[in-house]
NUVOTI-971433 format. One line per 3 residues: number of its first residue (from 0); their letters; for each residue x, y, z of N, C-alpha, C. Coordinates in steps of 0.1 Angstrom, whole numbers, plus 5000, padded with zeros to 4 digits. Each point is the difference from the previous one (the first is absolute). Example, Ala and Ser with C-alpha at 12.3 -4.5 7.8 and 13.67 -1.06 7.14 Angstrom:
<nodes>
0> as> 5132/4943/5078/4991/5012/5000/5009/5012/5000  4996/5011/4993/5009/5011/5000/4992/5011/5008
</nodes>
This chain:
<nodes>
0> mep> 5008/4988/5000/4992/5012/5000/5009/5012/5000  4997/5010/4991/5008/5012/4999/4997/5009/5012  5010/5008/5005/4997/5010/5010/4992/5011/4995
3> eds> 4992/5006/5009/4992/5011/4997/5009/5012/4996  4998/5007/4989/5009/5011/4996/4997/5012/5009  5010/5004/5007/4998/5012/5009/5003/5013/4994
6> ans> 4998/5001/4987/5003/5012/4993/4992/5012/5005  4988/4997/5003/4991/5011/5004/5006/5009/5011  5006/4994/5010/5005/5007/5012/5015/5004/4997
9> els> 5008/4991/4994/5014/5003/4999/5004/5010/4990  4992/5000/4989/5004/5008/4989/4994/5014/5000  4992/5003/5010/4994/5013/5000/5008/5011/5007
12> epi> 5012/4995/5006/5009/5009/5007/5009/5007/4991  5005/5012/5003/5011/5006/4992/5012/4991/4999  5006/5000/4989/5011/4991/4997/5013/5009/4997
15> pdt> 5011/4998/5007/5012/5007/4997/5006/4995/4988  5008/5009/4993/5007/4996/4988/5014/4995/5003  5003/4988/4995/5013/4994/5002/5008/4999/4988
18> srd> 4997/5007/4989/5008/4999/4988/5013/5007/5002  5010/4995/4994/5014/5005/5001/5004/5009/4989  4991/5002/4990/5004/5008/4989/4991/5013/4998
21> qga> 4997/5006/5011/4991/5012/5000/5006/5011/4991  5013/5001/5000/5006/5011/4992/5001/4997/4985  4998/4988/4996/5001/4996/4986/4988/5006/4992
24> pav> 5002/5006/4989/4989/5006/4992/4991/4988/4995  4987/5003/4999/4991/4990/4994/5003/4999/4985  4997/4988/4995/5002/4997/4985/4987/4999/4993
27> gln> 4998/5008/4990/4988/4998/4991/5004/4993/4987  4990/4996/4992/5003/4994/4988/4989/5002/4990  5003/4997/4987/4991/5001/4989/5001/4988/4992
30> lkl> 4989/4993/4997/5000/4988/4992/4991/5002/4988  5005/4998/4988/4992/5001/4988/5000/4986/4993  4988/4995/4997/4999/4988/4992/4991/5003/4988
33> kel> 5006/4997/4988/4992/5002/4988/4988/4991/4999  5003/4987/5004/4989/4990/5001/5005/4988/5008  4990/4993/5005/5003/4988/5008/4991/4989/4993
36> vfd> 5007/4989/4995/4993/4990/4992/5003/4986/5007  4989/4992/5002/5001/4987/5005/4992/4991/4991  5007/4989/4995/4993/4990/4991/4994/5007/4988
39> gdt> 5006/5010/4995/4995/5007/4988/4989/5010/5002  4996/5002/5013/4990/5009/5004/5006/5013/5006  4997/5011/4994/5006/5013/5006/4990/5004/5011
42> ilt> 5006/4999/5012/4991/5003/5012/5002/5015/5005  5011/5006/4996/5003/5014/5005/5007/5008/4989  4996/5012/4999/5008/5009/4990/5002/5013/5006
45> dld> 5011/5006/4995/5003/5015/5003/5001/5003/5015  5006/4991/5008/5001/5003/5014/5011/5010/5003  4997/5010/5007/5009/5010/5005/4998/5003/5015
48> ltl> 5007/4992/5008/4997/5000/5014/5012/5007/5008  4996/5010/5008/5010/5007/5008/4998/4997/5015  5010/4996/5007/4999/4998/5015/5008/5012/5006
51> spg> 4993/5009/5007/5006/5012/5006/5008/4996/5012  5012/5006/5001/5009/4996/5012/4993/5002/5013  5001/4990/5008/4994/5000/5014/4985/4999/5001
54> kit> 4993/4997/4989/4986/4999/5000/4995/4986/4997  4987/4998/5004/4994/4987/4997/4991/5002/4988  5003/4992/4989/4992/5000/4988/4992/4987/5000
57> cll> 4987/5001/4998/4991/4989/5000/4996/4997/4985  4999/4988/4997/4996/4996/4986/4989/4990/5001  4988/5003/4995/4989/4992/5000/4996/4995/4986
60> gps> 4992/4989/5000/4996/4996/4987/4994/4986/5001  4992/4996/4991/4995/4986/5000/5011/4990/4997  4997/4987/5003/5010/4990/4997/5003/4999/4985
63> gvg> 5013/4998/4997/5004/4998/4986/5004/5012/4993  5001/5012/5007/5004/5012/4993/5015/5003/5001  5008/4992/5007/5014/5001/5000/5006/5007/5013
66> kss> 4992/5001/5011/5004/5007/5012/5012/4992/5006  4999/4987/5002/5010/4993/5006/5012/4999/4991  4998/4999/4987/5011/5000/4991/5009/5013/5001
69> ilk> 4993/5011/5001/5008/5013/5002/5009/4999/5012  4994/4994/5011/5008/4999/5012/5012/4990/4998  4997/4989/4993/5011/4991/4998/5011/5005/4991
72> ila> 4996/5008/4990/5010/5006/4992/5009/5010/5008  4994/5008/5009/5008/5008/5008/5009/4993/5009  4995/4988/5005/5008/4992/5009/5010/4991/4993
75> sfl> 5000/5000/4987/5009/4992/4991/4996/4985/5001  4988/4997/5004/4995/4986/5000/4996/4997/4985  4996/5010/4992/4997/4998/4986/5009/5009/4992
78> ppp> 5005/4995/4988/5008/5009/4992/4991/5011/4994  5006/5012/4999/4992/5011/4994/4998/4998/4986  4988/5003/4995/4997/4998/4986/5008/5010/4991
81> ess> 5000/4997/4987/5007/5009/4991/4994/5014/5000  5008/5010/4998/4996/5014/4999/4995/5005/5014  5005/4993/5011/4996/5005/5013/5011/5010/5005
84> flv> 4996/5008/5010/5009/5010/5005/4998/5002/5015  5011/4999/5007/5000/5002/5015/5011/5008/5004  4997/5011/5007/5010/5009/5005/4997/5004/5014
87> ttd> 5010/5002/5009/4998/5005/5014/5003/5014/5000  4996/5007/5011/5002/5014/5001/5014/5003/5003  5008/4991/5006/5014/5003/5003/5009/4994/4989
90> gdp> 4994/4993/4990/5008/4995/4989/5007/4987/5002  4999/4995/5012/5007/4987/5004/4990/4988/4996  5006/4989/4998/4991/4988/4997/4991/4997/5012
93> lkg> 4989/4994/4996/4990/4997/5011/5003/4986/5006  5008/4992/4993/5003/4987/5005/5008/5001/5013  4995/4991/5010/5006/5000/5013/4995/5011/5010
96> ris> 4990/5007/4995/4994/5011/5009/4985/4998/5001  4995/4988/4999/4986/4997/5000/4997/4989/5011  4989/5002/5007/4995/4990/5009/4986/4996/4995
99> ymd> 4997/4987/5001/4988/4995/4994/4991/4993/5011  4987/5003/5000/4991/4994/5010/4988/4995/4992  4998/4987/5001/4990/4993/4992/4987/4998/5008
102> qqd> 4989/4996/4992/4988/4996/5007/5002/4989/5010  5008/4990/4996/5004/4990/5009/5012/5005/5008  5000/4996/5013/5011/5005/5009/5014/4995/4996
105> lll> 5000/4988/4994/5013/4994/4995/5011/4999/5011  4995/4997/5012/5009/4998/5011/5006/4986/4999  5012/4998/5005/5006/4987/5000/4994/4992/5011
108> pwa> 4993/4989/4997/4992/4993/5010/5008/4993/5011  5013/4997/4997/5008/4993/5010/5008/5010/5009  4999/5013/4997/5008/5010/5007/4991/5008/5010
111> tvl> 5007/5004/5010/4992/5008/5010/4997/5014/4994  4991/5007/5007/4997/5014/4996/5012/5008/4999  5009/5000/5010/5012/5008/5000/5009/4996/4988
114> dnl> 5002/4987/4998/5008/4995/4989/4995/5004/4986  4987/5001/4999/4994/5004/4987/5004/5015/4997  5001/5008/5011/5005/5014/4998/5014/5001/4996
117> lig> 5008/4990/5006/5015/5001/4998/5005/4992/4987  4991/4994/4993/5004/4991/4989/5007/5008/4989  4996/5013/4998/5007/5008/4990/5015/5002/5003
120> drl> 5002/5004/5013/5014/5002/5004/5008/4988/4999  4994/4988/5003/5008/4988/5000/5003/4996/4985  4990/5001/4991/5002/4997/4986/5011/5009/4994
123> rgd> 5001/5012/5005/5011/5009/4994/5013/4998/5007  5000/4992/5011/5013/4998/5007/5003/5011/5010  4990/5009/5003/5002/5011/5009/4997/4995/5014
126> tpd> 5006/5007/5010/4997/4997/5014/4985/5003/5003  4993/4990/5005/4985/5002/5002/4998/5012/5010  4991/5009/4996/4998/5012/5008/4988/4997/5009
129> tar> 5002/4992/5010/4990/4996/5009/4993/5011/5007  5007/5011/5004/4995/5011/5007/4989/5007/4991  5003/5002/4987/4990/5006/4991/4988/4991/4998
132> ama> 5003/4987/4999/4989/4991/4998/4990/5000/5012  5006/5000/5012/4992/5001/5012/4992/5013/5001  5006/5011/4996/4993/5013/5000/4988/5000/4991
135> lld> 5002/4993/4988/4989/4999/4991/4989/4991/5005  5004/4989/5006/4990/4992/5006/4992/5007/5011  5007/5009/5007/4993/5008/5011/4990/5009/4993
138> qvg> 5004/5006/4989/4991/5009/4993/4987/4993/4995  5001/4987/4996/4989/4993/4995/4993/4992/5011  5004/5002/5013/4994/4993/5011/5002/4985/5001
141> ltk> 5011/4995/4996/5003/4986/5000/5012/4996/5007  5005/5008/5009/5012/4997/5007/5000/4986/5007  4988/4998/5007/5000/4987/5007/4998/4988/4991
144> wrd> 4999/5002/4987/4998/4989/4991/5013/4998/4992  5011/5006/5004/5013/4999/4993/5005/4986/4997  4997/4991/5010/5005/4986/4998/4989/4990/4995
147> arp> 4989/5006/4996/4989/4992/4994/5003/4997/4985  4994/4990/4995/5000/4997/4986/4987/5005/4994  5000/5002/4986/4989/5006/4994/4987/4992/5002
150> dal> 5000/4987/5001/4988/4992/5002/4993/5003/5013  5007/5006/5010/4994/5004/5013/4993/5013/5000  5001/5007/4988/4995/5014/5000/4987/5000/4992
153> sgg> 4992/5011/5002/4988/5002/4992/5004/5007/4987  4991/5000/4990/5003/5007/4988/5004/5014/5001  4994/5007/5009/5003/5014/5002/5014/5002/5006
156> mrq> 5003/4991/5009/5014/5000/5006/5010/4997/4990  4998/4990/4992/5010/4997/4989/5002/5011/4991  4990/5008/4996/5001/5011/4991/5008/5011/5008
159> rva> 4998/5002/5013/5008/5009/5007/5015/4997/5000  5003/4987/5001/5014/4995/4999/5005/5003/4986  4992/4998/4990/5004/5002/4986/5003/5015/4998
162> lar> 4992/5009/5006/5002/5014/4998/5013/5004/5007  5003/4995/5012/5012/5003/5007/5012/4994/4992  4999/4989/4994/5011/4994/4992/5002/5009/4988
165> slm> 4990/5005/4993/5002/5009/4989/5007/5013/5004  4997/5005/5012/5007/5012/5004/5014/4997/5006  5003/4988/5003/5013/4996/5005/5010/5003/4990
168> eea> 4996/4999/4987/5010/5002/4989/5004/5014/4998  4992/5010/5005/5003/5014/4999/5000/5005/4985  4993/4993/4992/5000/5004/4986/4992/5013/4998
171> pvv> 5004/5009/4992/4992/5013/4998/4987/4998/4993  4999/4989/4992/4988/4998/4992/4994/4987/5005  4987/5000/5003/4993/4988/5005/4988/4997/4990
174> lmd> 5000/4988/4996/4990/4995/4991/4990/4991/5007  4987/5002/5000/4991/4993/5008/4989/4995/4991  4998/4986/4999/4990/4994/4992/4989/4995/5008
177> epf> 4989/5008/5002/4988/4997/5008/5004/4993/5013  5008/5006/5008/5005/4994/5012/4990/4997/5011  4989/5007/5000/4990/4999/5010/4987/4993/4995
180> sal> 4999/4996/4988/4988/4996/4994/4994/4987/5006  5008/4992/5006/4995/4987/5006/4996/5001/5015  5000/5012/5005/4998/5002/5014/4985/5005/5003
183> dai> 4995/4998/5012/4987/5004/5003/5000/5016/5001  4988/5006/5000/4999/5014/4999/5007/5008/5011  4998/4995/5012/5006/5007/5012/5015/5000/5000
186> tky> 5006/4987/4998/5014/4999/4999/5006/5008/4988  4993/5000/4989/5005/5008/4989/5000/5015/5003  4990/5005/5007/4999/5014/5004/5012/5004/5008
189> hlq> 5003/4992/5010/5011/5003/5009/5014/4998/4993  5001/4990/4991/5013/4999/4993/5002/5011/4990  4989/5005/4994/5002/5012/4991/5006/5011/5008
192> ala> 4995/5003/5012/5005/5011/5008/5014/4998/5004  5004/4987/5003/5013/4997/5004/5010/5002/4988  4995/4996/4988/5008/5001/4988/5003/5015/4997
195> arm> 4989/5008/5001/5001/5014/4997/5011/5007/5009  5001/4996/5013/5010/5006/5009/5014/4994/4997  5001/4987/4998/5013/4994/4998/5006/5003/4986
198> lag> 4992/5003/4990/5005/5003/4987/5002/5014/4997  4998/5009/5010/5002/5014/4998/5014/5003/4995  5001/5008/4989/5012/5004/4994/5005/4990/4989
201> rtv> 4994/4989/4999/5004/4990/4990/4992/5003/4987  5005/4996/4989/4993/5000/4987/4993/4987/4998  4987/5000/5000/4992/4987/5000/4991/4999/4988
204> lli> 4999/4989/4994/4990/4996/4990/4991/4989/5007  4988/5003/5002/4991/4991/5006/4989/4995/4990  5000/4988/4997/4990/4994/4991/4988/4995/5009
207> thd> 4988/5004/4997/4988/4997/5008/4988/4999/4991  4991/4991/5004/4986/4999/4994/4990/5009/5008  5005/5005/5011/4990/5007/5009/5001/5015/4999
210> pme> 4990/5007/4994/5001/5014/4998/5002/5008/5014  4993/4995/5010/5001/5007/5013/5014/4999/5006  5006/4988/4998/5014/4999/5005/5009/5010/4993
213> alr> 4998/5001/4987/5008/5010/4992/4997/5014/5005  4988/5003/5004/4996/5014/5004/5006/5002/5014  5001/4990/5008/5005/5001/5014/5015/5003/4999
216> lgh> 5007/4993/4991/5015/5000/5000/5007/5007/4989  4993/5003/4989/5007/5005/4989/5001/5015/4999  5012/5005/4998/5002/5014/4997/4996/5003/4985
219> vih> 5002/4990/4992/4996/5000/4986/4994/4987/4996  4988/5000/4993/4993/4988/4996/4998/5000/4985  5003/4989/4994/4998/4998/4986/4991/4987/4998
222> vls> 4992/5001/4990/4991/4988/4996/5004/4995/4986  5002/4987/4999/5002/4994/4987/4987/4993/4996  4996/5004/4988/4987/4994/4996/5000/4999/4984
225> ghp> 4990/4993/4995/4999/4998/4986/5007/4988/4995  4999/4998/4986/5008/4989/4994/5003/5004/4986  5013/5003/4997/5011/4999/5010/4999/5011/5010
228> arl> 5005/4998/5012/4998/5009/5011/5009/5012/4998  4995/5011/5005/5007/5013/5001/5000/5006/5014  5010/5008/5003/5001/5006/5013/4991/5013/5001
231> slp> 4992/5001/5010/4992/5012/5002/5009/5012/5004  4995/5012/4999/5006/5011/5006/5000/4998/5016  5010/5006/5007/5001/4997/5014/4989/5007/5008
234> ltp> 4996/4993/5011/4992/5006/5010/5009/5003/5012  4998/5012/5006/5009/5003/5012/4991/5004/5012  4995/4991/5008/4992/5003/5011/5007/5010/5010
237> aga> 4992/5008/5006/5006/5010/5010/5001/4993/5013  5009/5005/5009/5001/4996/5013/5011/4990/5003  5005/4999/5012/5010/4991/5004/4995/4986/5001
240> ipr> 5009/4991/4997/4996/4985/5000/5004/4995/5014  4993/4990/5005/4988/4993/4994/4988/5009/5002  4992/5001/4989/4988/5009/5000/4988/4993/5006
243> dps> 4991/5007/5004/4987/4995/5006/4991/4996/4989  4997/4987/4999/4991/4995/4989/4986/5006/5000  4996/5005/5012/4986/5006/5000/5000/5014/4995
246> dda> 5011/5006/4997/5000/5014/4995/4992/5001/4987  4992/5011/4999/4991/5002/4989/5008/5001/4987  5012/5007/5000/5008/5002/4988/5005/4987/4995
249> lqr> 5004/4991/5009/5004/4986/4996/4989/4992/4994  4988/5002/5005/4989/4993/4995/4997/5004/4985  5001/5013/4998/4998/5005/4986/5011/4994/4991
252> lys> 5013/5000/5004/5010/4995/4992/4999/4985/4998  4994/4993/5010/4997/4986/4999/4991/4997/4988  4990/5008/4999/4991/4999/4988/5007/5003/4987
255> eim> 5009/5009/5000/5007/5003/4988/5009/4989/4996  5007/4994/5010/5008/4988/4997/4992/4989/4994  4989/4997/5006/4991/4989/4995/4996/5002/4986
258> trl> 4997/5013/4997/4996/5004/4986/5012/4997/4990  5012/5003/5005/5012/4998/4991/5002/4985/4999  4999/4992/5010/5002/4986/5000/4990/4994/4990
261> age> 4988/5005/5000/4990/4995/4991/5002/5004/4985  5010/5009/4998/5003/5004/4987/4990/5011/4994  4993/5006/5010/4990/5010/4995/5006/5014/5001
264> pvd> 4996/5009/4991/5005/5014/5000/4998/5007/5013  5010/5008/5005/4999/5007/5012/4996/5015/4997  4990/5005/5007/4996/5014/4997/5012/5009/5005
267> a> 5002/5011/4992/5010/5010/5003/4996/5007/5013
</nodes>
């Protein structure tokens, strides 16, 4: 039996920042794809996507429009198609400066929670930074679970470990592929707030199917829709994140996003 996720109480408290690279400038990027083709079918055309430095950009769209493929191209999991273009704001390569968080937590089942955070250091041959790992576990409210294995944790707890592991890498760019979609509504709500605090100052691309999640977390929101899919003009909700989902302005933007997802024209 999985433990009850204590996110409701633990994650509502202010969280100190433990990052070691506060002085490093944030990195933005621009990705251009002329088209994305799978099995002879052009699913995406004329993509021009900009991730602003230090901001969370959310990308929504129905299944099959290429959202996850964009993420995997940026992460070098897929080769970039011909006539593609990727440039960073500082002119340096993106390789080696990305952290990736998947819908599945991808934790090593045989390793403890602490060892899952330290795996990157060990694979690189670096001295494991146990102090930083413990500080991150404290931020996500899992200090007492440091010696537990993933099968002893609830789904929400495992995703908190996955978030801490992503931040353990200190990468300036974080790619997130529907990381909270498998969670219940309350756990998702609290993890969204946790992510907003812990990702402050990082450049983030968040793929989501949930318009309200995008409105809570996104500084910039794009919708991919149509066939072949095209990128919408950006939406830029007002207010600090995480935003209140009951806000009237967000409710209006929610309707606009749903209209865009449906491929219907949006009134000016």
